N, C-alpha and C positions, 0 to 999 in steps of 0.2 A: 503493499500499500504505500510504504514512503516514497517510492520509485514515482507515483503518480502525482505526489505533492511536492517533487522537486520542482521548485519554479526558478526562473530565469527571469531576468529583468524585463524580457520583451513579453512574457505572462502580464505583465500589469499594464500593458499599454491597449489603449480602445481600438486600435487597429488589430492586434490581436485577438480580442473579441469577436470582431467581426468576422475574420479568416476562420476562426474556428468555433463556430457555432456549437452551444451543448448539444448532446447525442438527443437529450430528452428535455422537453420544453417545460413540463408540467411539473412545478416543484413539489406539490404534495405526491406526485407518482415518485418521484425520484427520492424522498423521504422514505417512504415506505418501501421501496425497493432497496435503497442504502441500509437499511434498519436489517435487511435478511442478507446482508453482506453482499450486494452488488457493487463491486470496485466502479462498475462504468457509470452507475446511479451517482455515486459519490463523486465522481470525476465531473459529472453535469453540475453537481450541487456546487463543486469547487470553482468551476467556471462562472457559474451564476452569480456567485459570490465574492470572489478573489478582491476583485476592484474596491468594493468599498470596505472590506476587512483591513486589507493593506494599508488603504488611505486612513482609517481609524488609528492603524498601529503608527503610520508615518506621521500623524498628526501628535500622537500621544509620546513618541519617542524623540521625534524631532531629528532621525538619523535613518538614514535609507538602510543601511546594513541591517540595524535593529530592527527595523519596521519589516524587513524581509523573513528575517528569523522568526519574529513574534508571529507573522501571518502565517507562516509553514506551521511552526509549531501548535497554533491555534488549529488549523484545519486537523492535524495528527490528533489532537485532544479530541475534537468534534467527531472523527470518525471513531475513537477509542469509546465514546460517550454516547454515541447516537442511539443506542438502545434506550438511553435516558430521557429521550426528547418524546415529551408526551403532548406536546401541541399547545400547552397552556398560553403559549406565545409565540409571536411568528419566529419562524425559522430563523430568519435575519436577527431578529431580536435575542435569540437564544445564542446564536454565533458570535454577535458581538459582544455579549456577557465573557464568552470564553475567550475573547481576543483582548478585553479589559482585564480580564484575569491573567492572560498570559502576560501582556505589558507590565502589570503590577508586580508579577512574582520574576518577570526579569530584572526589573528595578529594584526589589528587596535584596535580591542577589548580588546585586553590583555595589561592591564596598566602596567603590569611588565615585560618587555624584557628581562631584566638580568636574572630573575628566570626561564624563558623559555629555555634561552641559558644553563644556568645550567642543567635543566631537559634534554636537547638535550645532553647533554656530559653524561648523565647517562642512557641513552636508553639501552635497550638491546642487546647486541652482536650478530650478526647473527651466526647461526651455522657454525661450523668449519667442510669442510670437508676432506678427506684425500690428497686431490690435493692442498687444500689453504695453500699458503706459508704465508699468513698473510698480502700481499701486496695489495689485494683489501680491506681489513678491514682497513687497515691504509688509503688508498685514500678515502673510505666512511667515516672515522672521520676526515680527513683532510677537504673533502666538508663541513662537518656539522660544523667544526668550522669557516667557513668562514662567514663574515657579511653576515647579512640578503638580502640585495640587490645583492651582489655579487654570495651568493649562488642561489638566485633565477633566473639570468640571466645564471650562469653556468649551472644549471641543465636543463632549456629550451632550451638553446643554443648546448651545449655539450653532453647532455645526450640526449635529446628527438628530437634534429636535427632541432628544429625551426629557422627560421631565424630572424636578429635583428630586422626587421619591425614587424614579429609575436610575439616574444617575449615583444618588446616595447608596443604592443597594449594589450598583455595581463596583462601586470603590469602596465601599465597607465604612462609610461615613455618616454621619447624622445630615436629615435634609436641611438642617440650618445652616450645617457647617458647608453644605453645596451651595447654598444662596449666598454665605458669606464669600465664598471662594470665587464664585460668580462676579460677584461684587467687584472683588479684589483684581479679578480679570478684566472686568471693563474699565475700571479706573486706570491701571497700569497699562493697558493698550492705548487708552485716550492719550496718558501722557507721553507715550514712545510716539504716536502718530504728531501729536502737537510739534514735535522735536522735527 
């Protein structure tokens, strides 16, 4: 199964998603078949969700290499835990929780937080399109510079649209802490953008 989950940088591009459409398009059918150990069905789920899971990991870590590792680990964990998916929430939500927990677990293992923050500032620049004025890159850089707690809440709440209750459950914090971290993130972003 891990061979299916070996991702390359090209797997994350929208062009590759167009060139390699999922074999199965009905998510519910894919889930049911994957729960019966159908690797092809799980590969279809992987192709349906890799872009968003990778994006979430990248926004939380601020580092391309760490995001790739976390996205791959999240899908490996999802494969191993697929029999526990009951459908109480959307599959994407369940998968995002696994990805968030994967990122947080990786960060807990990291003994040198300052090194990781430094590396995040050195991550590769996104490609520049002709219409790109630099404002989106500036915003992405500002989000990457946020303190870890504020960045995580901001990404889950403002980027992915989770409620404070959902974000606090994923991050293992109180809803009030989630609200405080969001306020802190917004204040710090406003200060960075003013400069």
